[in-house]
C-alpha positions in Angstrom: -106.8 -115.3 -16.1 -107.7 -118.7 -17.5 -110.7 -118.7 -19.8 -111.8 -121.3 -22.2 -110.7 -120.1 -25.6 -113.3 -121.0 -28.3 -111.5 -120.1 -31.5 -113.6 -118.8 -34.4 -113.5 -120.7 -37.6 -110.9 -118.2 -39.1 -108.4 -118.8 -36.4 -106.7 -122.2 -36.3 -104.7 -123.7 -33.6 -101.3 -122.8 -35.1 -102.2 -119.1 -35.4 -103.4 -119.1 -31.8 -100.3 -120.8 -30.5 -98.0 -118.3 -32.5 -100.0 -115.5 -31.0 -99.6 -116.9 -27.6 -95.8 -117.4 -28.1 -95.5 -113.8 -29.3 -97.4 -112.5 -26.2 -95.2 -114.7 -24.0 -92.1 -113.5 -25.5 -93.1 -109.9 -25.3 -94.0 -110.3 -21.6 -90.5 -111.9 -20.9 -88.7 -109.1 -22.9 -90.5 -106.3 -21.2 -90.5 -107.9 -17.7 -86.9 -109.1 -17.7 -85.2 -105.6 -17.2 -87.5 -105.1 -14.2 -86.5 -108.3 -12.7 -82.8 -107.5 -13.2 -83.3 -104.0 -11.8 -84.9 -105.4 -8.7 -81.8 -107.5 -7.8 -79.4 -105.9 -5.2 
């Protein structure tokens, strides 16, 4: 889902990138065991 993110005044780019990185890491951490389990 790509949407244009218009950051409010209070959120700067660094905070947004940090949040994105945290979400990405959480996705990898939670998704990785499922990927490993699906291997034969």
